[in-house]
A tleap script that builds the chain and sets N, CA, C and O, in Angstrom:
source leaprc.protein.ff14SB
mol = sequence {
  NMET GLU GLN SER GLU LYS GLN ALA GLN ILE
  THR LYS LEU TYR HIE LEU VAL LEU LYS THR
  ALA ASN GLU PHE LEU TYR ASN CYS LYS HIE
  PHE LYS ILE GLU ALA LEU GLN LYS GLU ASN
  PRO THR TYR GLU GLU VAL ALA GLU ILE ILE
  ASP SER MET CYS LYS VAL ILE THR ALA LEU
  CYS GLU ASP VAL ASP ASP PRO LEU THR GLY
  GLN LYS ALA PHE GLU TYR CYS ALA TYR MET
  LYS GLY MET ALA VAL SER ILE LYS ASN GLY
  ASN GLU GLU HIE LEU ARG THR ILE VAL ASN
  GLU LEU ASP LYS ARG SER PHE CLEU
}
set mol.1.N position { -14.987 -29.776 -67.587 }
set mol.1.CA position { -14.450 -28.597 -66.951 }
set mol.1.C position { -12.918 -28.686 -66.974 }
set mol.1.O position { -12.347 -29.720 -66.630 }
set mol.2.N position { -12.277 -27.622 -67.371 }
set mol.2.CA position { -10.822 -27.574 -67.459 }
set mol.2.C position { -10.196 -27.454 -66.074 }
set mol.2.O position { -10.860 -27.069 -65.111 }
set mol.3.N position { -8.914 -27.787 -65.987 }
set mol.3.CA position { -8.192 -27.740 -64.713 }
set mol.3.C position { -8.273 -26.349 -64.080 }
set mol.3.O position { -8.507 -26.224 -62.878 }
set mol.4.N position { -8.080 -25.318 -64.881 }
set mol.4.CA position { -8.091 -23.949 -64.345 }
set mol.4.C position { -9.482 -23.579 -63.822 }
set mol.4.O position { -9.609 -22.871 -62.823 }
set mol.5.N position { -10.512 -24.060 -64.502 }
set mol.5.CA position { -11.877 -23.802 -64.043 }
set mol.5.C position { -12.151 -24.535 -62.726 }
set mol.5.O position { -12.789 -23.997 -61.822 }
set mol.6.N position { -11.660 -25.764 -62.639 }
set mol.6.CA position { -11.832 -26.527 -61.398 }
set mol.6.C position { -11.103 -25.836 -60.250 }
set mol.6.O position { -11.641 -25.719 -59.149 }
set mol.7.N position { -9.881 -25.381 -60.510 }
set mol.7.CA position { -9.112 -24.708 -59.468 }
set mol.7.C position { -9.817 -23.423 -59.041 }
set mol.7.O position { -9.813 -23.080 -57.859 }
set mol.8.N position { -10.411 -22.725 -59.975 }
set mol.8.CA position { -11.147 -21.497 -59.640 }
set mol.8.C position { -12.361 -21.816 -58.770 }
set mol.8.O position { -12.664 -21.084 -57.827 }
set mol.9.N position { -13.046 -22.899 -59.085 }
set mol.9.CA position { -14.207 -23.310 -58.273 }
set mol.9.C position { -13.772 -23.746 -56.875 }
set mol.9.O position { -14.435 -23.431 -55.887 }
set mol.10.N position { -12.660 -24.468 -56.800 }
set mol.10.CA position { -12.128 -24.880 -55.499 }
set mol.10.C position { -11.834 -23.655 -54.649 }
set mol.10.O position { -12.212 -23.588 -53.480 }
set mol.11.N position { -11.163 -22.698 -55.245 }
set mol.11.CA position { -10.806 -21.473 -54.520 }
set mol.11.C position { -12.056 -20.739 -54.044 }
set mol.11.O position { -12.124 -20.296 -52.898 }
set mol.12.N position { -13.028 -20.615 -54.917 }
set mol.12.CA position { -14.276 -19.918 -54.579 }
set mol.12.C position { -15.005 -20.628 -53.427 }
set mol.12.O position { -15.433 -19.981 -52.471 }
set mol.13.N position { -15.143 -21.938 -53.517 }
set mol.13.CA position { -15.844 -22.696 -52.482 }
set mol.13.C position { -15.065 -22.699 -51.175 }
set mol.13.O position { -15.652 -22.570 -50.101 }
set mol.14.N position { -13.748 -22.844 -51.260 }
set mol.14.CA position { -12.918 -22.855 -50.056 }
set mol.14.C position { -13.009 -21.516 -49.328 }
set mol.14.O position { -13.099 -21.480 -48.101 }
set mol.15.N position { -12.986 -20.426 -50.077 }
set mol.15.CA position { -13.125 -19.108 -49.444 }
set mol.15.C position { -14.490 -18.953 -48.775 }
set mol.15.O position { -14.604 -18.283 -47.749 }
set mol.16.N position { -15.512 -19.562 -49.344 }
set mol.16.CA position { -16.834 -19.532 -48.715 }
set mol.16.C position { -16.833 -20.321 -47.397 }
set mol.16.O position { -17.471 -19.912 -46.427 }
set mol.17.N position { -16.118 -21.444 -47.366 }
set mol.17.CA position { -15.978 -22.218 -46.127 }
set mol.17.C position { -15.288 -21.353 -45.071 }
set mol.17.O position { -15.739 -21.286 -43.927 }
set mol.18.N position { -14.192 -20.691 -45.458 }
set mol.18.CA position { -13.471 -19.836 -44.515 }
set mol.18.C position { -14.328 -18.667 -44.040 }
set mol.18.O position { -14.312 -18.323 -42.858 }
set mol.19.N position { -15.064 -18.067 -44.943 }
set mol.19.CA position { -15.941 -16.942 -44.587 }
set mol.19.C position { -16.999 -17.397 -43.584 }
set mol.19.O position { -17.281 -16.694 -42.614 }
set mol.20.N position { -17.575 -18.556 -43.814 }
set mol.20.CA position { -18.606 -19.070 -42.922 }
set mol.20.C position { -18.017 -19.423 -41.558 }
set mol.20.O position { -18.623 -19.137 -40.525 }
set mol.21.N position { -16.847 -20.040 -41.553 }
set mol.21.CA position { -16.179 -20.365 -40.285 }
set mol.21.C position { -15.877 -19.091 -39.508 }
set mol.21.O position { -16.023 -19.049 -38.287 }
set mol.22.N position { -15.455 -18.057 -40.222 }
set mol.22.CA position { -15.162 -16.778 -39.574 }
set mol.22.C position { -16.431 -16.149 -39.001 }
set mol.22.O position { -16.392 -15.545 -37.929 }
set mol.23.N position { -17.550 -16.284 -39.705 }
set mol.23.CA position { -18.829 -15.773 -39.191 }
set mol.23.C position { -19.259 -16.545 -37.948 }
set mol.23.O position { -19.741 -15.949 -36.985 }
set mol.24.N position { -19.088 -17.860 -37.962 }
set mol.24.CA position { -19.375 -18.668 -36.771 }
set mol.24.C position { -18.534 -18.156 -35.606 }
set mol.24.O position { -19.049 -17.932 -34.510 }
set mol.25.N position { -17.244 -17.975 -35.849 }
set mol.25.CA position { -16.318 -17.544 -34.813 }
set mol.25.C position { -16.726 -16.184 -34.253 }
set mol.25.O position { -16.807 -16.002 -33.039 }
set mol.26.N position { -16.979 -15.247 -35.136 }
set mol.26.CA position { -17.382 -13.902 -34.704 }
set mol.26.C position { -18.651 -13.958 -33.861 }
set mol.26.O position { -18.707 -13.387 -32.772 }
set mol.27.N position { -19.654 -14.639 -34.363 }
set mol.27.CA position { -20.937 -14.694 -33.645 }
set mol.27.C position { -20.798 -15.369 -32.291 }
set mol.27.O position { -21.397 -14.927 -31.310 }
set mol.28.N position { -20.018 -16.432 -32.231 }
set mol.28.CA position { -19.844 -17.152 -30.964 }
set mol.28.C position { -19.050 -16.344 -29.957 }
set mol.28.O position { -19.203 -16.533 -28.750 }
set mol.29.N position { -18.203 -15.446 -30.441 }
set mol.29.CA position { -17.434 -14.592 -29.538 }
set mol.29.C position { -18.240 -13.396 -29.053 }
set mol.29.O position { -17.946 -12.850 -27.990 }
set mol.30.N position { -19.253 -12.976 -29.811 }
set mol.30.CA position { -19.944 -11.727 -29.516 }
set mol.30.C position { -21.390 -11.866 -29.054 }
set mol.30.O position { -21.981 -10.884 -28.606 }
set mol.31.N position { -21.971 -13.053 -29.150 }
set mol.31.CA position { -23.366 -13.222 -28.766 }
set mol.31.C position { -23.510 -14.342 -27.752 }
set mol.31.O position { -22.738 -15.301 -27.753 }
set mol.32.N position { -24.488 -14.215 -26.903 }
set mol.32.CA position { -24.774 -15.253 -25.915 }
set mol.32.C position { -25.324 -16.487 -26.619 }
set mol.32.O position { -25.934 -16.406 -27.686 }
set mol.33.N position { -25.090 -17.618 -25.993 }
set mol.33.CA position { -25.500 -18.891 -26.586 }
set mol.33.C position { -27.014 -18.955 -26.796 }
set mol.33.O position { -27.486 -19.595 -27.735 }
set mol.34.N position { -27.768 -18.294 -25.926 }
set mol.34.CA position { -29.232 -18.281 -26.064 }
set mol.34.C position { -29.654 -17.581 -27.359 }
set mol.34.O position { -30.608 -18.002 -28.014 }
set mol.35.N position { -28.945 -16.521 -27.722 }
set mol.35.CA position { -29.241 -15.825 -28.981 }
set mol.35.C position { -28.853 -16.694 -30.176 }
set mol.35.O position { -29.562 -16.726 -31.182 }
set mol.36.N position { -27.734 -17.391 -30.063 }
set mol.36.CA position { -27.269 -18.254 -31.154 }
set mol.36.C position { -28.240 -19.408 -31.391 }
set mol.36.O position { -28.408 -19.866 -32.522 }
set mol.37.N position { -28.874 -19.870 -30.323 }
set mol.37.CA position { -29.828 -20.981 -30.438 }
set mol.37.C position { -31.095 -20.578 -31.199 }
set mol.37.O position { -31.830 -21.443 -31.675 }
set mol.38.N position { -31.352 -19.297 -31.314 }
set mol.38.CA position { -32.574 -18.822 -31.972 }
set mol.38.C position { -32.398 -18.566 -33.468 }
set mol.38.O position { -33.359 -18.232 -34.161 }
set mol.39.N position { -31.186 -18.720 -33.958 }
set mol.39.CA position { -30.926 -18.440 -35.372 }
set mol.39.C position { -31.680 -19.409 -36.274 }
set mol.39.O position { -31.884 -20.575 -35.936 }
set mol.40.N position { -32.089 -18.891 -37.437 }
set mol.40.CA position { -32.767 -19.695 -38.436 }
set mol.40.C position { -32.210 -19.289 -39.794 }
set mol.40.O position { -32.411 -18.145 -40.201 }
set mol.41.N position { -31.526 -20.164 -40.510 }
set mol.41.CA position { -31.326 -21.572 -40.204 }
set mol.41.C position { -30.422 -21.738 -38.986 }
set mol.41.O position { -29.686 -20.826 -38.609 }
set mol.42.N position { -30.492 -22.904 -38.389 }
set mol.42.CA position { -29.688 -23.173 -37.202 }
set mol.42.C position { -28.219 -23.323 -37.601 }
set mol.42.O position { -27.889 -23.552 -38.765 }
set mol.43.N position { -27.363 -23.189 -36.613 }
set mol.43.CA position { -25.935 -23.394 -36.873 }
set mol.43.C position { -25.668 -24.823 -37.326 }
set mol.43.O position { -24.775 -25.071 -38.136 }
set mol.44.N position { -26.439 -25.748 -36.803 }
set mol.44.CA position { -26.301 -27.146 -37.205 }
set mol.44.C position { -26.651 -27.320 -38.690 }
set mol.44.O position { -25.957 -28.036 -39.411 }
set mol.45.N position { -27.706 -26.678 -39.134 }
set mol.45.CA position { -28.098 -26.772 -40.545 }
set mol.45.C position { -27.039 -26.152 -41.451 }
set mol.45.O position { -26.718 -26.708 -42.502 }
set mol.46.N position { -26.503 -25.015 -41.054 }
set mol.46.CA position { -25.457 -24.365 -41.852 }
set mol.46.C position { -24.217 -25.243 -41.910 }
set mol.46.O position { -23.605 -25.385 -42.969 }
set mol.47.N position { -23.843 -25.832 -40.782 }
set mol.47.CA position { -22.670 -26.704 -40.750 }
set mol.47.C position { -22.854 -27.909 -41.671 }
set mol.47.O position { -21.892 -28.355 -42.297 }
set mol.48.N position { -24.064 -28.437 -41.765 }
set mol.48.CA position { -24.321 -29.563 -42.662 }
set mol.48.C position { -24.211 -29.146 -44.128 }
set mol.48.O position { -23.744 -29.920 -44.964 }
set mol.49.N position { -24.639 -27.937 -44.434 }
set mol.49.CA position { -24.492 -27.418 -45.803 }
set mol.49.C position { -23.012 -27.271 -46.139 }
set mol.49.O position { -22.574 -27.625 -47.233 }
set mol.50.N position { -22.251 -26.747 -45.189 }
set mol.50.CA position { -20.805 -26.603 -45.401 }
set mol.50.C position { -20.152 -27.972 -45.573 }
set mol.50.O position { -19.244 -28.129 -46.389 }
set mol.51.N position { -20.610 -28.959 -44.810 }
set mol.51.CA position { -20.087 -30.316 -44.961 }
set mol.51.C position { -20.313 -30.817 -46.391 }
set mol.51.O position { -19.424 -31.426 -46.986 }
set mol.52.N position { -21.484 -30.565 -46.930 }
set mol.52.CA position { -21.774 -30.963 -48.315 }
set mol.52.C position { -20.857 -30.235 -49.293 }
set mol.52.O position { -20.385 -30.827 -50.264 }
set mol.53.N position { -20.606 -28.961 -49.042 }
set mol.53.CA position { -19.690 -28.197 -49.892 }
set mol.53.C position { -18.282 -28.776 -49.829 }
set mol.53.O position { -17.581 -28.838 -50.840 }
set mol.54.N position { -17.876 -29.196 -48.639 }
set mol.54.CA position { -16.532 -29.771 -48.478 }
set mol.54.C position { -16.388 -31.049 -49.285 }
set mol.54.O position { -15.305 -31.347 -49.789 }
set mol.55.N position { -17.455 -31.795 -49.410 }
set mol.55.CA position { -17.413 -33.005 -50.239 }
set mol.55.C position { -17.200 -32.649 -51.699 }
set mol.55.O position { -16.463 -33.340 -52.404 }
set mol.56.N position { -17.830 -31.588 -52.157 }
set mol.56.CA position { -17.639 -31.115 -53.531 }
set mol.56.C position { -16.204 -30.624 -53.706 }
set mol.56.O position { -15.552 -30.934 -54.703 }
set mol.57.N position { -15.717 -29.853 -52.730 }
set mol.57.CA position { -14.339 -29.348 -52.790 }
set mol.57.C position { -13.368 -30.520 -52.895 }
set mol.57.O position { -12.454 -30.502 -53.720 }
set mol.58.N position { -13.565 -31.533 -52.065 }
set mol.58.CA position { -12.678 -32.690 -52.066 }
set mol.58.C position { -12.695 -33.412 -53.411 }
set mol.58.O position { -11.648 -33.812 -53.919 }
set mol.59.N position { -13.871 -33.573 -53.978 }
set mol.59.CA position { -13.979 -34.234 -55.287 }
set mol.59.C position { -13.236 -33.430 -56.355 }
set mol.59.O position { -12.518 -34.000 -57.176 }
set mol.60.N position { -13.407 -32.117 -56.344 }
set mol.60.CA position { -12.699 -31.274 -57.308 }
set mol.60.C position { -11.191 -31.316 -57.068 }
set mol.60.O position { -10.403 -31.330 -58.013 }
set mol.61.N position { -10.800 -31.338 -55.795 }
set mol.61.CA position { -9.374 -31.375 -55.450 }
set mol.61.C position { -8.705 -32.648 -55.953 }
set mol.61.O position { -7.536 -32.626 -56.339 }
set mol.62.N position { -9.431 -33.744 -55.950 }
set mol.62.CA position { -8.875 -35.000 -56.460 }
set mol.62.C position { -8.545 -34.880 -57.942 }
set mol.62.O position { -7.572 -35.464 -58.420 }
set mol.63.N position { -9.361 -34.119 -58.664 }
set mol.63.CA position { -9.144 -33.960 -60.104 }
set mol.63.C position { -7.946 -33.068 -60.429 }
set mol.63.O position { -7.369 -33.177 -61.511 }
set mol.64.N position { -7.574 -32.194 -59.509 }
set mol.64.CA position { -6.458 -31.274 -59.775 }
set mol.64.C position { -5.249 -31.575 -58.885 }
set mol.64.O position { -4.320 -30.772 -58.798 }
set mol.65.N position { -5.269 -32.741 -58.225 }
set mol.65.CA position { -4.164 -33.185 -57.371 }
set mol.65.C position { -3.840 -32.138 -56.294 }
set mol.65.O position { -2.701 -31.690 -56.160 }
set mol.66.N position { -4.879 -31.764 -55.532 }
set mol.66.CA position { -4.735 -30.781 -54.451 }
set mol.66.C position { -5.475 -31.276 -53.203 }
set mol.66.O position { -6.463 -30.670 -52.788 }
set mol.67.N position { -5.001 -32.377 -52.604 }
set mol.67.CA position { -5.726 -32.933 -51.465 }
set mol.67.C position { -5.693 -32.044 -50.223 }
set mol.67.O position { -6.577 -32.148 -49.373 }
set mol.68.N position { -4.699 -31.180 -50.107 }
set mol.68.CA position { -4.560 -30.345 -48.912 }
set mol.68.C position { -5.730 -29.383 -48.746 }
set mol.68.O position { -6.209 -29.186 -47.630 }
set mol.69.N position { -6.192 -28.790 -49.819 }
set mol.69.CA position { -7.300 -27.832 -49.718 }
set mol.69.C position { -8.568 -28.525 -49.239 }
set mol.69.O position { -9.289 -27.981 -48.402 }
set mol.70.N position { -8.847 -29.701 -49.751 }
set mol.70.CA position { -10.013 -30.451 -49.290 }
set mol.70.C position { -9.907 -30.809 -47.824 }
set mol.70.O position { -10.884 -30.721 -47.080 }
set mol.71.N position { -8.724 -31.210 -47.414 }
set mol.71.CA position { -8.496 -31.563 -46.011 }
set mol.71.C position { -8.700 -30.355 -45.105 }
set mol.71.O position { -9.346 -30.459 -44.062 }
set mol.72.N position { -8.151 -29.210 -45.503 }
set mol.72.CA position { -8.303 -27.992 -44.690 }
set mol.72.C position { -9.768 -27.571 -44.618 }
set mol.72.O position { -10.230 -27.126 -43.567 }
set mol.73.N position { -10.499 -27.704 -45.715 }
set mol.73.CA position { -11.924 -27.345 -45.713 }
set mol.73.C position { -12.672 -28.185 -44.682 }
set mol.73.O position { -13.487 -27.660 -43.925 }
set mol.74.N position { -12.396 -29.490 -44.653 }
set mol.74.CA position { -13.060 -30.366 -43.689 }
set mol.74.C position { -12.645 -30.052 -42.252 }
set mol.74.O position { -13.441 -30.226 -41.329 }
set mol.75.N position { -11.408 -29.591 -42.052 }
set mol.75.CA position { -10.974 -29.210 -40.706 }
set mol.75.C position { -11.794 -28.025 -40.196 }
set mol.75.O position { -12.252 -28.027 -39.054 }
set mol.76.N position { -11.973 -27.025 -41.038 }
set mol.76.CA position { -12.791 -25.872 -40.635 }
set mol.76.C position { -14.239 -26.290 -40.431 }
set mol.76.O position { -14.911 -25.793 -39.527 }
set mol.77.N position { -14.717 -27.195 -41.261 }
set mol.77.CA position { -16.075 -27.703 -41.119 }
set mol.77.C position { -16.247 -28.425 -39.791 }
set mol.77.O position { -17.292 -28.303 -39.151 }
set mol.78.N position { -15.246 -29.168 -39.376 }
set mol.78.CA position { -15.320 -29.882 -38.093 }
set mol.78.C position { -15.478 -28.901 -36.939 }
set mol.78.O position { -16.228 -29.165 -35.999 }
set mol.79.N position { -14.776 -27.771 -37.001 }
set mol.79.CA position { -14.953 -26.745 -35.972 }
set mol.79.C position { -16.390 -26.229 -35.976 }
set mol.79.O position { -17.011 -26.081 -34.923 }
set mol.80.N position { -16.910 -25.956 -37.177 }
set mol.80.CA position { -18.277 -25.441 -37.276 }
set mol.80.C position { -19.290 -26.448 -36.744 }
set mol.80.O position { -20.236 -26.074 -36.051 }
set mol.81.N position { -19.093 -27.714 -37.066 }
set mol.81.CA position { -20.007 -28.746 -36.571 }
set mol.81.C position { -19.937 -28.843 -35.051 }
set mol.81.O position { -20.962 -29.004 -34.388 }
set mol.82.N position { -18.737 -28.747 -34.503 }
set mol.82.CA position { -18.579 -28.781 -33.054 }
set mol.82.C position { -19.255 -27.603 -32.380 }
set mol.82.O position { -19.908 -27.759 -31.348 }
set mol.83.N position { -19.098 -26.428 -32.962 }
set mol.83.CA position { -19.761 -25.245 -32.408 }
set mol.83.C position { -21.269 -25.401 -32.507 }
set mol.83.O position { -21.997 -25.047 -31.580 }
set mol.84.N position { -21.738 -25.930 -33.627 }
set mol.84.CA position { -23.178 -26.101 -33.822 }
set mol.84.C position { -23.787 -27.035 -32.777 }
set mol.84.O position { -24.859 -26.760 -32.240 }
set mol.85.N position { -23.103 -28.130 -32.495 }
set mol.85.CA position { -23.600 -29.076 -31.485 }
set mol.85.C position { -23.595 -28.418 -30.109 }
set mol.85.O position { -24.541 -28.574 -29.338 }
set mol.86.N position { -22.530 -27.685 -29.806 }
set mol.86.CA position { -22.453 -26.992 -28.517 }
set mol.86.C position { -23.582 -25.977 -28.377 }
set mol.86.O position { -24.189 -25.861 -27.312 }
set mol.87.N position { -23.858 -25.254 -29.438 }
set mol.87.CA position { -24.947 -24.268 -29.412 }
set mol.87.C position { -26.276 -24.979 -29.194 }
set mol.87.O position { -27.073 -24.578 -28.347 }
set mol.88.N position { -26.506 -26.031 -29.961 }
set mol.88.CA position { -27.758 -26.781 -29.858 }
set mol.88.C position { -27.969 -27.317 -28.442 }
set mol.88.O position { -29.079 -27.277 -27.911 }
set mol.89.N position { -26.889 -27.820 -27.839 }
set mol.89.CA position { -26.982 -28.425 -26.506 }
set mol.89.C position { -26.838 -27.418 -25.373 }
set mol.89.O position { -26.965 -27.775 -24.201 }
set mol.90.N position { -26.573 -26.162 -25.718 }
set mol.90.CA position { -26.413 -25.134 -24.691 }
set mol.90.C position { -25.153 -25.312 -23.861 }
set mol.90.O position { -25.099 -24.875 -22.711 }
set mol.91.N position { -24.140 -25.948 -24.434 }
set mol.91.CA position { -22.899 -26.228 -23.716 }
set mol.91.C position { -21.894 -25.110 -23.972 }
set mol.91.O position { -21.076 -25.183 -24.889 }
set mol.92.N position { -21.976 -24.083 -23.147 }
set mol.92.CA position { -21.140 -22.899 -23.346 }
set mol.92.C position { -19.652 -23.192 -23.118 }
set mol.92.O position { -18.804 -22.616 -23.800 }
set mol.93.N position { -19.331 -24.061 -22.189 }
set mol.93.CA position { -17.930 -24.385 -21.906 }
set mol.93.C position { -17.279 -25.049 -23.113 }
set mol.93.O position { -16.169 -24.687 -23.504 }
set mol.94.N position { -17.969 -26.020 -23.702 }
set mol.94.CA position { -17.429 -26.693 -24.892 }
set mol.94.C position { -17.345 -25.725 -26.066 }
set mol.94.O position { -16.393 -25.769 -26.844 }
set mol.95.N position { -18.332 -24.860 -26.191 }
set mol.95.CA position { -18.326 -23.859 -27.257 }
set mol.95.C position { -17.102 -22.964 -27.129 }
set mol.95.O position { -16.431 -22.697 -28.126 }
set mol.96.N position { -16.799 -22.496 -25.923 }
set mol.96.CA position { -15.630 -21.632 -25.698 }
set mol.96.C position { -14.328 -22.362 -26.059 }
set mol.96.O position { -13.408 -21.765 -26.617 }
set mol.97.N position { -14.264 -23.640 -25.738 }
set mol.97.CA position { -13.074 -24.423 -26.064 }
set mol.97.C position { -12.859 -24.463 -27.574 }
set mol.97.O position { -11.749 -24.244 -28.060 }
set mol.98.N position { -13.924 -24.743 -28.304 }
set mol.98.CA position { -13.822 -24.808 -29.771 }
set mol.98.C position { -13.511 -23.430 -30.352 }
set mol.98.O position { -12.692 -23.309 -31.264 }
set mol.99.N position { -14.156 -22.401 -29.831 }
set mol.99.CA position { -13.905 -21.034 -30.297 }
set mol.99.C position { -12.432 -20.676 -30.094 }
set mol.99.O position { -11.805 -20.101 -30.984 }
set mol.100.N position { -11.890 -21.009 -28.947 }
set mol.100.CA position { -10.476 -20.712 -28.677 }
set mol.100.C position { -9.553 -21.462 -29.628 }
set mol.100.O position { -8.542 -20.913 -30.065 }
set mol.101.N position { -9.883 -22.700 -29.952 }
set mol.101.CA position { -9.082 -23.479 -30.899 }
set mol.101.C position { -9.158 -22.867 -32.298 }
set mol.101.O position { -8.137 -22.674 -32.957 }
set mol.102.N position { -10.380 -22.562 -32.742 }
set mol.102.CA position { -10.564 -21.995 -34.080 }
set mol.102.C position { -9.908 -20.619 -34.190 }
set mol.102.O position { -9.378 -20.258 -35.241 }
set mol.103.N position { -9.947 -19.868 -33.116 }
set mol.103.CA position { -9.369 -18.532 -33.109 }
set mol.103.C position { -7.863 -18.568 -33.341 }
set mol.103.O position { -7.289 -17.559 -33.749 }
set mol.104.N position { -7.215 -19.688 -33.096 }
set mol.104.CA position { -5.770 -19.831 -33.305 }
set mol.104.C position { -5.415 -20.219 -34.735 }
set mol.104.O position { -4.243 -20.200 -35.112 }
set mol.105.N position { -6.417 -20.570 -35.528 }
set mol.105.CA position { -6.179 -20.993 -36.914 }
set mol.105.C position { -5.859 -19.780 -37.789 }
set mol.105.O position { -6.221 -18.651 -37.459 }
set mol.106.N position { -5.189 -20.023 -38.889 }
set mol.106.CA position { -4.721 -18.940 -39.765 }
set mol.106.C position { -5.766 -18.428 -40.742 }
set mol.106.O position { -5.652 -17.307 -41.238 }
set mol.107.N position { -6.775 -19.228 -41.024 }
set mol.107.CA position { -7.797 -18.881 -42.034 }
set mol.107.C position { -7.160 -18.607 -43.389 }
set mol.107.O position { -7.524 -17.662 -44.088 }
set mol.108.N position { -6.204 -19.453 -43.741 }
set mol.108.CA position { -5.561 -19.367 -45.066 }
set mol.108.C position { -5.969 -20.552 -45.908 }
set mol.108.O position { -5.539 -20.672 -47.056 }
savepdb mol mol.pdb
quit
């Protein structure tokens, strides 16, 4: 795979991470935790899929000397994982804390 193709894949996957993080944020701001707990797949399962994607992004980033994008992808993933655990455990206070932190991010 050529450098430009790798960069295109990184961009595509990174935008998917951002889109998913934004969906987590929107849903957590607009729905009660009880409704979020009923989702299938669960938020925890989605966060694990995103974590796997971040590993692919990081590997591709190493090939094109772009470590920042991989790092940012994992940062957004960490928010999603935190929200997922809060949803699973029914911890609305912790969920609000993470939502407020993520809401301050630029999504760039």
